[in-house]
Structures are given as C-alpha cells and as structure tokens.
KOLMARFI-799389 format. One record per residue: x, z, y of N, C-alpha, C in turn. Coordinates in steps of 0.1 Angstrom, whole numbers, padded with zeros to 4 digits, always signed. Example, Ala and Ser with C-alpha at 12.3 -4.5 7.8 and 13.67 -1.06 7.14 Angstrom:
// KOLMARFI-799389
+0132+0078-0057+0123+0078-0045+0132+0078-0033/+0128+0071-0022+0137+0071-0011+0129+0079+0000/
// end
This chain:
// KOLMARFI-799389
+0179+0257-0356+0178+0258-0341+0191+0268-0337/+0190+0280-0347+0200+0287-0346+0214+0290-0347/+0217+0285-0358+0230+0286-0359+0237+0268-0359/+0230+0264-0350+0245+0251-0343+0246+0253-0330/+0253+0245-0326+0256+0246-0314+0247+0239-0307/+0235+0241-0293+0227+0234-0290+0232+0232-0275/+0234+0223-0271+0237+0218-0261+0222+0217-0248/+0225+0216-0235+0213+0211-0229+0205+0195-0229/+0216+0189-0232+0215+0172-0235+0208+0173-0246/+0213+0182-0258+0209+0179-0271+0194+0187-0275/+0195+0198-0267+0180+0205-0268+0164+0193-0262/+0173+0189-0252+0159+0186-0240+0159+0172-0253/+0165+0165-0256+0163+0150-0268+0154+0157-0277/+0163+0164-0286+0150+0170-0298+0141+0175-0293/+0137+0186-0283+0128+0192-0277+0112+0179-0271/+0120+0168-0266+0112+0157-0263+0104+0154-0275/+0108+0149-0285+0111+0142-0293+0097+0151-0299/+0098+0162-0303+0090+0172-0308+0075+0176-0304/+0075+0177-0288+0067+0175-0281+0054+0164-0278/+0072+0150-0283+0056+0135-0285+0052+0136-0301/+0061+0141-0307+0050+0145-0322+0038+0151-0318/+0037+0160-0316+0027+0169-0315+0015+0171-0303/+0017+0152-0295+0007+0150-0289+0012+0152-0272/+0017+0164-0268+0021+0169-0255+0022+0153-0242/+0010+0158-0234+0011+0140-0230+0027+0137-0218/+0033+0146-0211+0046+0144-0207+0060+0154-0214/+0057+0148-0227+0066+0156-0233+0082+0160-0226/+0090+0149-0220+0106+0150-0217+0102+0164-0201/+0097+0157-0193+0090+0165-0182+0089+0176-0185/+0081+0179-0195+0078+0192-0200+0087+0208-0202/+0096+0194-0216+0111+0197-0219+0121+0209-0209/+0124+0198-0197+0128+0201-0190+0125+0209-0179/+0112+0212-0177+0110+0222-0166+0112+0235-0168/+0106+0238-0182+0106+0254-0190+0119+0254-0190/+0132+0245-0196+0142+0245-0197+0150+0255-0185/+0144+0244-0173+0154+0246-0161+0146+0259-0160/+0137+0261-0162+0131+0275-0151+0140+0289-0167/+0143+0288-0175+0149+0296-0185+0160+0297-0178/+0167+0288-0178+0183+0291-0170+0185+0290-0156/+0169+0292-0150+0169+0291-0134+0173+0286-0126/+0180+0278-0131+0184+0260-0120+0173+0256-0118/+0173+0245-0112+0167+0228-0108+0174+0222-0116/+0160+0214-0120+0158+0201-0128+0170+0196-0128/+0177+0192-0120+0190+0181-0116+0200+0190-0121/+0201+0202-0121+0210+0207-0133+0212+0204-0146/+0202+0206-0154+0200+0201-0161+0209+0185-0166/+0208+0178-0159+0215+0163-0162+0230+0166-0159/+0236+0174-0149+0244+0171-0143+0252+0178-0152/+0248+0191-0158+0252+0201-0171+0252+0194-0184/+0252+0183-0187+0239+0183-0203+0247+0184-0217/+0260+0188-0214+0270+0190-0227+0271+0206-0223/+0270+0213-0220+0264+0225-0217+0260+0235-0226/+0267+0241-0232+0261+0249-0247+0248+0262-0240/+0244+0264-0248+0229+0278-0249+0240+0284-0251/+0233+0297-0247+0235+0310-0252+0229+0314-0262/+0234+0321-0272+0219+0328-0279+0202+0332-0277/+0208+0337-0265+0195+0345-0261+0187+0335-0248/+0192+0325-0244+0185+0313-0236+0180+0303-0249/+0186+0302-0262+0179+0294-0267+0168+0303-0278/+0170+0313-0277+0157+0321-0284+0143+0320-0274/+0146+0327-0263+0135+0325-0249+0131+0312-0250/+0141+0295-0248+0135+0283-0252+0125+0279-0264/+0130+0287-0269+0119+0287-0288+0113+0291-0285/+0109+0300-0276+0094+0309-0276+0086+0302-0268/+0097+0294-0257+0085+0283-0248+0081+0273-0254/+0086+0269-0265+0083+0255-0271+0070+0260-0282/+0074+0271-0284+0062+0274-0296+0046+0277-0287/+0050+0283-0279+0035+0280-0266+0031+0264-0260/+0043+0256-0256+0036+0249-0254+0030+0238-0259/+0035+0240-0277+0031+0232-0287+0017+0240-0288/+0012+0251-0284-0001+0259-0288-0012+0256-0277/-0005+0245-0262-0014+0240-0252-0007+0249-0244/-0007+0259-0245-0002+0266-0234+0002+0262-0222/-0005+0259-0211+0000+0249-0200+0017+0255-0195/+0025+0246-0186+0033+0252-0187+0038+0259-0178/+0024+0260-0165+0027+0265-0155+0021+0280-0161/+0017+0280-0166+0011+0299-0173+0026+0299-0182/+0029+0292-0184+0047+0300-0196+0055+0305-0186/+0055+0298-0171+0070+0298-0165+0061+0308-0153/+0049+0312-0153+0041+0318-0143+0040+0314-0131/+0044+0298-0127+0044+0295-0115+0039+0278-0114/+0035+0273-0102+0033+0263-0100+0037+0260-0086/+0039+0246-0083+0044+0241-0071+0034+0234-0060/+0030+0237-0052+0014+0231-0045+0022+0225-0031/+0022+0216-0026+0024+0213-0012+0032+0223-0005/+0042+0218-0017+0060+0221-0011+0060+0239-0012/+0050+0245-0019+0051+0258-0016+0054+0263-0035/+0054+0273-0039+0057+0281-0049+0048+0289-0051/+0038+0287-0058+0026+0299-0064+0023+0308-0078/+0025+0321-0079+0020+0326-0088+0006+0319-0096/+0013+0320-0110+0000+0314-0117-0004+0320-0128/-0016+0329-0133-0016+0333-0147-0028+0324-0152/-0036+0326-0163-0049+0325-0172-0058+0330-0167/-0056+0338-0153-0070+0341-0147-0072+0334-0132/-0061+0320-0133-0067+0314-0125-0063+0295-0129/-0068+0289-0124-0068+0273-0125-0052+0269-0121/-0048+0261-0130-0034+0261-0122-0036+0247-0111/-0030+0249-0101-0032+0238-0091-0029+0226-0089/-0036+0219-0088-0031+0203-0093-0030+0193-0074/-0022+0181-0078-0022+0174-0066-0034+0174-0067/-0043+0165-0074-0053+0159-0065-0057+0171-0052/-0061+0179-0053-0062+0195-0045-0057+0193-0032/-0048+0185-0029-0033+0189-0017-0044+0182-0007/-0054+0167-0014-0058+0160-0007-0068+0165+0002/-0074+0180+0000-0084+0183+0000-0075+0190+0013/-0069+0198+0011-0056+0206+0022-0053+0198+0036/-0042+0185+0029-0043+0179+0042-0053+0174+0049/-0066+0167+0046-0078+0168+0051-0081+0178+0061/-0080+0193+0054-0085+0199+0062-0073+0204+0074/-0059+0198+0071-0051+0202+0081-0051+0198+0093/-0054+0181+0090-0055+0173+0098-0066+0176+0112/-0079+0183+0104-0087+0187+0119-0089+0200+0125/-0082+0206+0117-0079+0215+0119-0072+0221+0132/-0060+0213+0132-0048+0216+0145-0055+0208+0155/-0069+0199+0155-0071+0199+0162-0082+0207+0171/-0083+0214+0164-0092+0232+0173-0085+0238+0178/-0094+0235+0194-0079+0245+0205-0086+0261+0206/-0073+0265+0207-0073+0286+0202-0075+0288+0195/-0078+0296+0189-0078+0305+0171-0085+0296+0163/-0085+0296+0148-0088+0292+0140-0088+0299+0128/-0104+0295+0123-0108+0308+0114-0112+0298+0107/-0113+0300+0098-0119+0286+0083-0119+0298+0066/-0132+0294+0061-0132+0304+0045-0125+0298+0036/-0127+0300+0026-0123+0295+0009-0130+0303+0004/-0139+0294-0004-0147+0297-0014-0144+0297-0032/-0138+0306-0032-0135+0303-0052-0117+0299-0048/-0113+0312-0044-0099+0309-0038-0091+0307-0051/-0091+0317-0062-0082+0311-0073-0065+0318-0068/-0057+0308-0075-0047+0314-0068-0045+0312-0052/-0053+0307-0049-0054+0312-0034-0044+0295-0027/-0042+0290-0036-0036+0272-0034-0038+0266-0019/-0051+0267-0018-0059+0259-0008-0056+0266+0010/-0059+0283+0007-0058+0287+0016-0046+0291+0027/-0036+0291+0014-0028+0299+0017-0013+0288+0021/-0015+0271+0013-0009+0259+0017-0011+0258+0038/-0028+0258+0034-0031+0259+0054-0026+0273+0063/-0027+0282+0058-0019+0293+0069-0004+0287+0066/+0001+0290+0059+0016+0282+0058+0021+0272+0070/+0009+0260+0067+0007+0252+0081+0002+0252+0096/-0004+0261+0089-0011+0265+0105-0009+0279+0113/-0001+0282+0118+0003+0296+0122-0008+0305+0131/-0013+0298+0135-0027+0302+0145-0040+0303+0135/-0040+0302+0130-0050+0303+0115-0055+0313+0111/-0061+0322+0110-0064+0335+0101-0080+0328+0090/-0083+0331+0078-0090+0329+0068-0098+0342+0063/-0105+0335+0055-0116+0347+0043-0111+0339+0031/-0112+0345+0022-0112+0340+0012-0121+0347-0003/-0130+0341-0009-0140+0348-0019-0133+0341-0032/-0137+0351-0043-0141+0348-0053-0148+0354-0066/-0154+0356-0077-0162+0362-0082-0149+0371-0091/-0140+0368-0090-0133+0373-0108-0123+0380-0097/-0123+0394-0101-0113+0406-0093-0097+0404-0097/-0100+0394-0113-0085+0390-0115-0078+0380-0106/-0081+0375-0104-0081+0360-0098-0082+0365-0081/-0085+0372-0076-0078+0380-0062-0066+0382-0059/-0059+0391-0076-0052+0398-0072-0041+0388-0076/-0041+0375-0080-0029+0366-0080-0035+0362-0066/-0040+0358-0062-0043+0354-0046-0037+0365-0038/-0042+0377-0041-0033+0388-0029-0015+0392-0029/-0008+0385-0044+0002+0385-0045+0009+0373-0041/+0001+0363-0039+0010+0353-0032+0007+0349-0021/-0003+0359-0012-0001+0356+0001+0011+0366+0007/+0013+0373-0001+0020+0388+0006+0038+0378+0001/+0036+0374-0012+0053+0363-0011+0052+0348-0002/+0040+0344+0005+0046+0335+0013+0038+0341+0024/+0042+0354+0030+0042+0363+0041+0033+0355+0053/+0020+0358+0043+0008+0347+0050-0004+0366+0050/-0001+0378+0047-0012+0384+0042-0013+0390+0055/-0011+0393+0063-0014+0397+0076-0029+0389+0081/-0028+0376+0079-0034+0366+0089-0046+0363+0071/-0050+0373+0064-0063+0367+0054-0066+0380+0053/-0082+0377+0052-0091+0387+0038-0096+0383+0025/-0095+0388+0019-0099+0388+0005-0110+0394+0004/-0121+0390-0001-0133+0393-0007-0138+0391-0023/-0141+0398-0029-0149+0393-0043-0160+0392-0039/-0165+0385-0045-0182+0380-0045-0184+0372-0049/-0201+0369-0049-0205+0355-0055-0208+0347-0039/-0196+0336-0042-0196+0324-0037-0197+0333-0019/-0205+0328-0009-0208+0328+0006-0214+0342+0006/-0218+0355-0001-0222+0364-0001-0218+0372+0009/-0201+0375+0008-0193+0385+0012-0194+0379+0027/-0196+0366+0032-0190+0362+0048-0204+0361+0056/-0217+0367+0045-0230+0366+0056-0222+0371+0070/-0232+0364+0080-0228+0366+0095-0221+0368+0104/-0206+0357+0094-0199+0354+0101-0193+0343+0105/-0186+0333+0114-0188+0319+0115-0175+0314+0114/-0172+0301+0108-0164+0292+0108-0160+0289+0114/-0148+0277+0114-0144+0260+0121-0147+0256+0107/-0146+0262+0096-0145+0258+0087-0147+0263+0072/-0151+0257+0065-0155+0263+0047-0153+0254+0040/-0141+0257+0033-0133+0246+0019-0134+0252+0010/-0136+0243-0003-0139+0247-0018-0140+0236-0028/-0128+0241-0039-0125+0239-0047-0136+0245-0063/-0153+0240-0060-0156+0253-0065-0157+0246-0084/-0164+0253-0094-0163+0250-0106-0172+0236-0106/-0167+0223-0110-0177+0208-0113-0176+0206-0124/-0174+0211-0135-0176+0200-0148-0185+0211-0153/-0193+0195-0157-0208+0194-0167-0205+0200-0177/-0215+0210-0182-0216+0216-0195-0212+0206-0201/-0217+0194-0205-0215+0187-0216-0205+0183-0222/-0198+0180-0205-0178+0173-0207-0172+0183-0213/-0174+0194-0213-0160+0208-0214-0153+0205-0227/-0163+0203-0238-0164+0204-0252-0149+0190-0254/-0150+0180-0245-0141+0169-0244-0128+0172-0234/-0130+0188-0230-0115+0186-0222-0104+0186-0228/-0090+0183-0222-0078+0188-0230-0074+0197-0235/-0070+0199-0243-0070+0216-0252-0062+0225-0241/-0047+0221-0236-0046+0230-0222-0058+0236-0212/-0068+0226-0213-0076+0234-0195-0089+0239-0204/-0091+0235-0219-0105+0240-0222-0101+0255-0227/-0088+0253-0240-0089+0269-0245-0079+0279-0239/-0072+0277-0228-0068+0280-0224-0065+0292-0203/-0075+0275-0195-0079+0277-0187-0089+0292-0188/-0092+0292-0171-0104+0301-0172-0118+0291-0170/-0126+0296-0173-0142+0284-0178-0150+0289-0168/-0145+0307-0166-0154+0308-0147-0153+0296-0139/-0139+0292-0142-0134+0279-0131-0141+0269-0129/-0142+0265-0141-0144+0252-0144-0162+0248-0149/-0163+0252-0152-0182+0250-0157-0190+0250-0141/-0195+0236-0144-0204+0237-0131-0217+0235-0131/-0226+0240-0141-0240+0235-0150-0242+0224-0153/-0248+0217-0158-0262+0213-0164-0248+0197-0161/-0251+0195-0145-0247+0180-0146-0236+0184-0132/-0229+0193-0136-0222+0197-0126-0222+0205-0108/-0233+0205-0105-0235+0201-0092-0238+0217-0089/-0242+0228-0097-0250+0239-0092-0243+0243-0083/-0231+0245-0081-0222+0251-0065-0223+0246-0056/-0222+0229-0056-0224+0222-0048-0243+0222-0039/-0248+0227-0048-0260+0224-0041-0267+0238-0034/-0259+0251-0036-0256+0266-0031-0246+0264-0021/-0237+0256-0019-0227+0257-0005-0238+0243+0010/-0243+0235+0000-0247+0225+0007-0261+0232+0013/-0270+0243+0009-0279+0249+0015-0276+0260+0021/-0264+0265+0023-0265+0280+0029-0247+0278+0039/-0237+0268+0033-0224+0268+0040-0225+0265+0058/-0236+0254+0059-0235+0248+0072-0237+0262+0086/-0247+0271+0078-0251+0278+0091-0242+0291+0092/-0230+0289+0084-0221+0297+0085-0206+0293+0096/-0215+0274+0098-0197+0271+0106-0202+0264+0122/-0188+0271+0130-0197+0270+0142-0198+0252+0142/-0206+0249+0157-0206+0238+0161-0194+0228+0167/-0196+0217+0158-0188+0209+0154-0175+0214+0142/-0179+0225+0139-0169+0221+0126-0172+0217+0110/-0165+0220+0101-0170+0208+0085-0171+0218+0077/-0172+0212+0065-0176+0215+0055-0169+0206+0043/-0158+0215+0036-0150+0206+0029-0148+0205+0014/-0147+0198+0009-0146+0205-0009-0144+0188-0018/-0138+0197-0024-0131+0190-0040-0142+0191-0046/-0142+0170-0053-0150+0170-0066-0147+0165-0074/-0160+0163-0084-0154+0158-0096-0157+0139-0100/-0151+0134-0106-0153+0120-0109-0171+0114-0112/-0171+0108-0099-0188+0103-0103-0192+0114-0095/-0188+0121-0089-0198+0133-0079-0201+0125-0062/-0192+0123-0058-0187+0126-0042-0200+0117-0036/-0209+0105-0043-0223+0106-0042-0233+0111-0038/-0231+0119-0051-0239+0129-0049-0241+0141-0043/-0227+0148-0041-0227+0158-0034-0231+0152-0020/-0227+0142-0010-0225+0140+0001-0243+0135+0005/-0251+0137-0006-0265+0134+0000-0267+0146+0002/-0262+0160-0010-0270+0169-0013-0268+0181+0004/-0253+0174+0011-0247+0182+0021-0256+0173+0035/-0261+0161+0032-0264+0154+0045-0282+0160+0048/-0284+0165+0036-0297+0167+0035-0302+0177+0044/-0288+0192+0050-0289+0196+0056-0291+0196+0070/-0303+0204+0077-0301+0196+0093-0294+0196+0100/-0285+0205+0097-0269+0208+0105-0262+0198+0101/-0259+0188+0098-0250+0183+0085-0251+0171+0097/-0239+0165+0105-0243+0151+0112-0239+0142+0106/-0228+0139+0100-0230+0130+0091-0214+0132+0076/-0213+0126+0068-0209+0134+0055-0194+0118+0058/-0192+0123+0051-0178+0115+0047-0169+0116+0037/-0161+0105+0023-0159+0102+0011-0141+0101+0015/-0136+0114+0008-0115+0108+0005-0118+0107-0007/-0108+0099-0005-0099+0093-0022-0089+0101-0026/-0088+0101-0037-0072+0104-0043-0061+0093-0044/-0053+0104-0051-0037+0091-0052-0041+0080-0062/-0052+0086-0067-0055+0074-0078-0066+0062-0073/-0074+0065-0063-0076+0061-0055-0095+0064-0064/-0098+0076-0064-0106+0082-0068-0113+0090-0058/-0126+0090-0059-0133+0098-0047-0131+0109-0045/-0126+0118-0042-0123+0131-0039-0122+0138-0036/-0126+0141-0024-0130+0150-0009-0143+0147-0001/-0151+0155-0004-0169+0154+0005-0162+0164+0021/-0162+0154+0031-0169+0161+0043-0176+0160+0050/-0182+0172+0053-0196+0171+0061-0195+0179+0074/-0196+0170+0087-0191+0173+0097-0200+0182+0106/-0203+0194+0109-0218+0197+0110-0222+0197+0128/-0234+0195+0130-0233+0189+0146-0232+0200+0157/-0221+0195+0165-0221+0203+0180-0234+0205+0185/
// end
C-alpha cells in the first residue's frame, strides 16, 4: 500500500472490499468515516476529491485505523468521537458508544420537560459519555441536571463533553451506585439507559460490543432487569408530583419493566415508546400529582 499512488477514491474502494471480506457490517461507511477523520474533512469532501492522492503520513495513519477496525475496535473509539442528537461527543473505551435508538429517550424527555413551568431539574443515571443529559441541556436552556455513574473514568469523559458543549455550569457530576448520591433531592424527571443485556446473551454480542465496550455498562443480570428493579423501587420517591421516570430498554423487556414501575404506589400510569425500527424501546412512568 505504501509504494503505490493511492487516491482517495482508490483507497476507499480497496478498504471497503477488505472490510467486507473481514465481515465488517458497514464496510464502505466505516472506510469513509475513518478517512474523513484522518483528513479532517467532511465525508462529502471524499466524493468531490476522489482523485486526490494521499500523503504518506495520511496513508500511514489510515493503515493503522484499518488495522484497528479489523480487530473490531468500534469506529467511534478509533476516531474518539460520535455524533448524537446533532452534537459531537468525545468517547473512549470507558463509555458505551451512543446509539441512535437512545435519541428516542432524549426526544421523549425533551417534549415533556419543555412543558414544565419554571426551572427544570432532571437526573441521568448511568450517564456514560453524557449523551442523554448533555443533549437535553443543549436543548433546554433553563434546565439543570445531576448525573451519576459508578465509573470515575466515564465521569471524566462526560465532564469533558460538558465543557466542550458549553453546559458544564448547569450540571452536577457524581460518582456512585445508581441513585445513592442523589438521596434527599427532588427532580422533575429521572432518566436512565442502564445495563440491560441478560448475562446469557453477552457471549452472542457483536465482537465490537463484547470485546471492546465496557461490560460494566452492558451486563444487566440474569434476565437483564436488575437495574430496572432498583430504579422501580427507589426512583419514584425522588421525583416531584407530576414528574416522570423514563428509561431505555432492550428487546422484549418493555412490558416487564412497565410492570415493575407500575407496582410503585406513586406511579400513576406507564407508557411504552417504539424506536425507529418499531421495537419497544422506552418505558415512561408518570408520577402521581
């Protein structure tokens, strides 16, 4: 690869074919995203300048990125960033890569929090990169947030993202176990995308997830519902009258989670929201006013 002239178009074609041979799910897209990142350009640049030759240093960087991707390192960990809700988040192997399905949770929370009169205060449990809470703060100028993660390394990533997005003055970060650091506080909403993969399903996860993303943020116990049980028991008491608890769930978990929430005496109603693929993805519990 080093002794020949490699144009943008040629290297992308070669890389897409190589990724396909190696079983990469989106070979052309991944090839483009990695090259655009190395060239510090938008992806459209690659199409307009397809006959532009790569510099030796660019080629060397791209070759290293290709090696990492074939080892099933997620593209976001290679580039160090991921777009979510129109914002760019810094990500590392200490946090899950934000996924489009989680935008459903953010959108539902935004619609409800926009209707709150006066100041808005919400909590994000298991924040990871901060994708959920920071996206909401960017959309809701009058909102403030508290966020908890058990991982100090994940908290550091979220704090960096808060600074980069200009919302660090409206969020409090805590390191701790689920709701413990928030005892005694009251919120308009509590949000969470907790670990929900059943222990028995973890061996069957995609290599990018199973071997690269933090297991602490994936494993949800024998049936995947361990964290929902804890949220169902304790979260409603930290929510103001008329507020809500909203969580992302895994496939086939929505009904079970809704029943767990409905068992709490302060929960008035529960509802389920589907994702872009029509799969039940978000469960919301309305707290009795």
